C-alpha positions in Angstrom: -60.9 -30.2 -39.7 -59.9 -26.6 -41.1 -57.9 -24.9 -43.6 -54.8 -24.5 -41.5 -53.9 -20.9 -42.6 -55.2 -17.2 -41.8 -56.8 -16.2 -45.0 -54.3 -14.4 -46.8 -56.4 -11.5 -47.5 -56.3 -10.5 -43.8 -53.4 -8.1 -42.7 -53.4 -10.2 -39.9 -52.1 -13.3 -42.0 -50.4 -15.4 -41.7 -50.7 -15.8 -38.0 -53.6 -16.5 -35.7 -55.4 -13.8 -34.0 -58.5 -13.0 -32.0 -60.8 -15.2 -34.1 -58.8 -18.4 -33.1 -58.6 -17.2 -29.2 -62.4 -16.4 -29.1 -63.4 -19.4 -30.9 -61.3 -21.7 -28.5 -62.8 -20.4 -25.6 -66.1 -20.9 -27.0 -65.4 -24.6 -27.7 -63.8 -24.7 -24.2 -66.8 -23.5 -22.6 -68.9 -26.5 -24.2 -66.3 -29.2 -23.6 -66.0 -28.4 -20.1 -69.8 -29.0 -19.8 -69.7 -32.3 -21.4 -66.7 -33.2 -18.9 -68.3 -32.0 -15.8 -70.9 -35.1 -16.5 -68.4 -37.4 -18.5 -65.5 -38.1 -16.2 -63.1 -39.4 -18.7 -63.3 -35.9 -20.4 -62.9 -34.5 -23.9 -60.0 -34.6 -26.2 -60.5 -31.7 -28.9 -58.4 -32.1 -31.9 -57.7 -29.2 -34.3 -56.7 -31.1 -37.8 -55.0 -28.7 -39.9 -55.5 -29.5 -43.5 -52.3 -27.3 -44.3 -50.6 -29.4 -47.1 -53.8 -29.5 -48.7 -54.4 -25.7 -48.6 -50.8 -25.1 -49.8 -51.8 -26.6 -53.5 -55.2 -26.0 -53.5 -55.0 -21.7 -52.6 -51.4 -21.3 -53.5 -50.5 -20.6 -49.9 -46.7 -21.0 -49.2 -45.4 -23.4 -46.6 -43.9 -20.5 -44.8 -47.3 -19.0 -44.1 -48.6 -22.5 -42.7 -45.8 -23.1 -40.4 -46.2 -19.8 -39.1 -49.9 -19.9 -38.4 -49.2 -23.6 -36.9 -46.6 -22.1 -34.5 -48.8 -19.3 -33.5 -51.6 -21.7 -33.0 -49.6 -24.0 -30.9 -48.4 -21.1 -28.8 -52.3 -20.0 -28.0 -52.8 -23.7 -26.9 -49.7 -23.5 -24.6 -51.0 -20.2 -23.0 -54.3 -21.9 -22.4 -54.0 -25.0 -21.1 -53.2 -24.0 -17.4 -56.8 -22.8 -17.4 -58.3 -26.1 -18.6 -59.7 -28.6 -16.5 -57.6 -32.0 -16.0 -59.9 -34.0 -18.2 -60.3 -31.5 -21.2 -57.2 -31.6 -23.7 -56.9 -29.6 -26.8 -54.3 -30.9 -29.4 -53.1 -29.6 -32.9 -52.2 -31.8 -35.7 -50.8 -31.0 -39.2 -51.7 -32.8 -42.1 -48.3 -32.5 -43.0 -47.0 -34.5 -40.4 -49.1 -37.6 -41.7 -46.4 -37.6 -44.5 -42.7 -38.6 -44.4 -42.2 -36.7 -47.7 -44.7 -34.1 -49.1 -44.3 -35.9 -52.6 -46.2 -38.9 -50.9 -49.3 -36.3 -50.6 -48.7 -35.0 -54.3 -49.1 -38.8 -55.3 -52.1 -39.3 -53.4 -53.9 -36.3 -54.7 -53.2 -36.8 -58.3 -54.6 -40.1 -58.0 -57.5 -39.1 -56.3 -58.2 -36.4 -59.1 -58.0 -39.3 -61.8 -60.6 -41.2 -60.0 -62.9 -38.5 -60.0 -62.5 -37.6 -63.4 -63.4 -41.2 -64.4 -66.4 -41.1 -62.3 -67.6 -38.1 -63.6 -67.0 -38.9 -67.2 -64.1 -37.0 -67.6 -66.0 -33.6 -66.8 -65.0 -31.1 -64.1 -67.5 -30.3 -61.1 -70.3 -28.3 -61.4 -70.2 -25.2 -59.3 -72.9 -23.0 -57.7 -72.5 -19.1 -57.8 -71.7 -19.7 -53.9 -68.9 -22.2 -54.5 -67.7 -19.9 -57.0 -67.4 -17.0 -54.5 -65.8 -19.2 -52.1 -63.1 -20.1 -54.7 -62.5 -16.7 -55.7 -61.8 -15.5 -51.8 -59.6 -18.6 -51.0 -57.5 -18.7 -53.9 -54.3 -16.7 -54.2 -54.0 -16.5 -57.8 -51.0 -17.2 -59.5 -50.0 -15.3 -62.6 -52.0 -16.2 -65.7 -54.3 -18.7 -63.6 -57.3 -16.5 -64.2 -56.7 -16.7 -68.2 -57.8 -20.1 -67.8 -61.8 -19.9 -68.4 -62.0 -23.3 -65.9 -59.6 -22.3 -63.3 -62.5 -22.4 -60.6 -63.6 -25.8 -61.8 -60.2 -27.2 -61.9 -59.8 -25.9 -58.1 -63.0 -27.3 -57.0 -61.9 -30.6 -58.8 -59.1 -30.7 -56.3 -60.8 -29.5 -53.5 -63.3 -32.5 -53.9 -60.2 -35.1 -54.3 -58.8 -33.9 -51.2 -61.5 -35.6 -49.2 -60.9 -39.1 -51.0 -56.9 -39.3 -50.3 -56.3 -42.4 -48.5 -54.6 -40.9 -45.9 -56.9 -38.3 -44.9 -59.9 -40.8 -45.2 -58.4 -42.9 -42.4 -58.4 -39.4 -40.3 -61.9 -38.4 -41.3 -63.5 -41.9 -41.4 -62.2 -43.0 -37.9 -65.3 -44.2 -35.9 -63.8 -42.7 -32.5 -64.1 -39.1 -33.8 -66.9 -37.2 -33.5 -66.5 -33.9 -36.1 -67.8 -30.5 -35.6 -67.3 -27.4 -37.8 -68.6 -23.6 -37.4 -70.5 -23.9 -40.3 -72.5 -26.6 -41.8 -70.7 -29.6 -43.0 -72.1 -33.1 -43.6 -71.9 -35.4 -40.7 -70.5 -32.7 -38.5 -71.8 -31.0 -35.3 -72.5 -27.2 -36.5 -71.6 -25.0 -33.6 -70.4 -21.6 -35.0 -67.3 -20.2 -33.8 -68.5 -18.1 -30.9 -72.2 -17.5 -29.5 -72.8 -14.7 -31.9 -70.8 -15.7 -35.0 -71.0 -18.6 -37.4 -67.7 -17.7 -39.6 -64.8 -19.9 -40.0 -62.4 -18.7 -37.2 -59.4 -19.3 -39.9 -61.4 -17.2 -42.6 -62.3 -14.6 -40.3 -60.9 -11.8 -38.0 -61.9 -11.2 -34.1 -63.8 -8.3 -32.9 -65.7 -7.2 -29.6 -68.8 -5.6 -29.7 -70.1 -3.7 -26.6 -73.2 -5.1 -24.7 -73.8 -3.0 -21.7 -71.0 -3.2 -19.2 -69.3 -6.1 -21.0 -68.4 -7.4 -24.7 -69.6 -10.1 -27.2 -66.8 -11.8 -28.8 -67.4 -11.9 -32.7 -65.4 -13.6 -35.6 -66.2 -11.3 -38.8 -65.7 -12.5 -42.5 -64.2 -10.3 -45.2 -67.6 -9.1 -46.3 -68.7 -8.4 -42.7 -65.5 -6.5 -42.0 -66.2 -4.4 -44.9 -69.7 -3.4 -43.9 -68.6 -2.3 -40.1 -67.1 0.6 -38.2 -64.8 -0.2 -35.4 -62.0 1.6 -33.4 -59.0 0.0 -32.5 -58.1 -0.6 -29.0 -54.8 -1.5 -27.4 -54.4 -4.4 -25.2 -51.8 -6.2 -23.6 -52.8 -9.9 -21.9 -49.6 -11.5 -20.4 -48.7 -14.5 -22.0 -50.6 -13.9 -25.4 -47.9 -13.3 -28.0 -47.8 -12.4 -31.4 -48.3 -9.5 -33.7 -52.2 -9.7 -33.6 -52.6 -9.4 -30.0 -51.5 -5.9 -29.4 -54.6 -4.3 -30.3 -58.3 -5.6 -30.9 -61.3 -4.2 -33.1 -63.8 -2.8 -31.0 -67.3 -2.2 -33.0 -69.0 1.3 -33.1 
């Protein structure tokens, strides 16, 4: 379960980039290990919380549509390379509703439920929670004039997870959840062998290691702190504006 859009601060947005592809190959490698001893195999589902992100972070529908389109294109490209008993699928939160208004009704009711449970108060936030909110939200005009704008965003963020439609997904006993970073009740994997960052909130890069390269996913802060060269690249079948070149760290 993930954001369902490329962080709008990156020039790569709104399409996927090497971060998604590197993470996919990493997930596919350990799925293959499971499938080698468990013959029924592995179904790995990416669940995109795109409809939530649009309201929460002010990301337009056109951007989540583009992200989904390029993500599914990547999965189509890699499918022939997977064992028969491994399947990767992509589900949009959007697709669980016949009408987006049904989601908007759910989230408003969930927000009121939380407010009631919290005696009418907005959630208290740590400094790290505030930093994450500032990073993810594409502010609307005048939104930051409200001294409690971060708390209101977090209020909606927490409410997302108690909306009935999403709870049916998240509480499904047949699912084993995983996440690159820590999340309660999830298997924490990282996004590559050397990266802990979330692939949708990072960009891909390569680091030289002898005669080969290590695959990395860099956060905005990490990207600011490293030096790199752009290397042109052409892999037949990998489409999109972000796959014509790749960052190689110096």
